[in-house]
N, C-alpha and C positions, 0 to 999 in steps of 0.2 A: 421391636425397635424402641430405643430410648433416645430422646432428643433433649439436649440441654442448651439453652441460649447462653452465650458467653459475652453478650454485649455487642452492639453495632451489628455487623452481619456475620459474626462468628458463632458457630454452633459445634457442639460435639454430638455425634450420632453413633449409636452402638447398634450393630446388626450382627448377631451371633458373635463370632470371634473377631470381627472387624471393628476397629475403633477409628472413626472418621472425624477429622476436623475440617470444617468449612470456613474459608476466609479467616484464618486465625490471627486477627489483629487483637492482641491481648495487652502487650506492653504499651503504655500510654493511652489505653482505652478507658475513659472514665466510667464506662458502664460495666467494665469487668471487675467484679469484686471477689471472685473466687481465688483459690490458690493456684499459681501457675503450674507447678509440678503435678498437682492432683488433677488439673483439667487436661493436661497433655500426656499423662502417664499411659504407656502402652499403645500410643497412637500407631496405627498401621498405615493410614492413608491421609493425605492432606489434599483437599479439593479446592481449587481456586476459580472464582468466577471471572476475574480480570486482574490487570496489572497495576491498579492504583495502590499506593502504599498502605491505605487503610483497609486493604483486603489481603495483600501479601503478608503484611504484619510480621509475625514471628515465624514464618514458614521455614526459613533456613535454620534457625536455632532448633526448632522442634524436630525437623528432619534429621539434623545432626545428632540430637540427643536420643532419639527413639528409633532411627533407621526407617522412618515412614517413607512411603512412596508418594511423590508429588504428581497429581493429576491436574492437567490444565491444557490450554491451547499450546500449539507447537512453539510459538515464539516465546511465550512466557516460560515454558519448561526449559527451553534451551538457554534462555537468559539466566535462569536460576542455576542451571548446571554450570554455567560460566562463573557464577558466584560461589560455587562449591557444593551444590546439591549432588548427591551420589546416586539417587534413585528417582528417575522421572518416568512418567507414562503419558506422553503427549498425545493429543488428538486435535480435532478441528470441528468446526460447526457442522452438525448433522451426523457426526460419527458417534459410535458406541464403543466405549473403552472397557474391556473386561478387567475386573479387579477382584478376582477370587469369588467370594460368595455374593458379590453384587456387581453391577455395571454402572457406568456413568455416561450419559449422553450429553453432549454440548449443544445447547440450543442458541438461537439468536437472542440478543439483548440490545436495546438501543441506548448506548452509552459510549463514552470514550475510554481509552485504556492505555496508560503510559506511566512512566516514572520520570523523575528528574535526575540527571547525572551532570554534575558541574553546572547546574542551572539550565541545562538544555533538556527538552523532552526526549525520551527514548520510547519508541513504539514497542508495545509488548503484546501484539496480536489483538484480535477482536475481543470485545466484551461478550460474555456468554451467560446464559442460565445453565443450571445443572439439574439433570434428571437422574435420580438414583433409583435403580430398580433391583429388586431382589425377590427370590421366591419365598424368603423368610420374613418379608415386611411389606407394608403398603408402599406404593411408589411416592417418592418425595421429590418436590420441585423447588429448588432455590432459584428465585427469579433473578438474583444478582441485582446490579444497579441498572434498572431499566424503567422507561416510561411504558405506558400501555401501548400496545400495537395489535393490529388485527390478527396476526398469525399466532397470538396466544390461543385462539380457537383451534388452530392446527396442532399446537402442542398438546392441547387437551384431547384431541382426536387420536393422535399418534401414540401418546404415552399414558393417557388417563391417570394423571397424578391425583392422589387422594389428599395429600398434605402439601400445603404451599408455605414457603418462607417468604414473606411478602415485604418488600421495601416500603417503609413509611415515607421516605423521600423528604422533600423540602417543606418548610413551614409555609403553606399556601392554602387559601380557601378552596382550591380545586382538588387538593390532594385526596381527600376522602372519596370524592366522586370518581377519580381515576382509579383508586384502589378497588372500589366496589365494582367498577366496570371490568377491571382485570380479573377479579375473582369470578365474576359472572361468565366471562369468556372461558375461563379455565374449569369451571364447574367443580371447584374444590369442595371436599367434605370439611376440611379444616384449614384455616389460614392463620399463621402466626406472624405477628408484626416484628420487624427488625429495622435496623438502620435509622434509629431516632435517638435524640438526646445526647449525641456524642459531640457535635459541633453546633455553633450558633446558627448555621444556615439550615440545619435540619429541624424537623418537627420536634418539639421538646419532650413529647411523650406519645404514648399510643392511645390516648383517650378518644381520638377520632377514628380509630380503626374499625 
């Protein structure tokens, strides 16, 4: 498994022949400094935690250019299909979605999830975390945009993730304590910070991680 952070909550994950993009917000992302084509080349799957624009990002463009399959909750997948997506693989919270040499389970996350159309919010299903499991790699958990909640311990028990992609969240004196609590509940071997420094409301860096 090879994991590359692309800024904000976006990651490129390589597992065997599968090239996976998570929450590919690249265009307009000040933390993305790599080359767009190089970062998205040969993408086979796009996994989305929820329907906010800073997580959907370049999903449609990448899917159209690469033929990648989009994996997300039912409402988000069908909305993207209505926008022109050709290959979707929808699921729902608690379900496991087969994706060739890996699977994706959608977990709970405590956050909102919508986009704006003509100034009005459009609901795009629940916010989720993503558990990526493969016989060829350690289990990976992208927490999505979530606060800490007790059932993180249940996620640890059910899926036993080894690597966590952990939201650094807002610039708050309580943030580091919440993060530490979440990692304790999850019993992660390795946690990698994300979702910082992109907007003024977020933590400016990962120094408190």
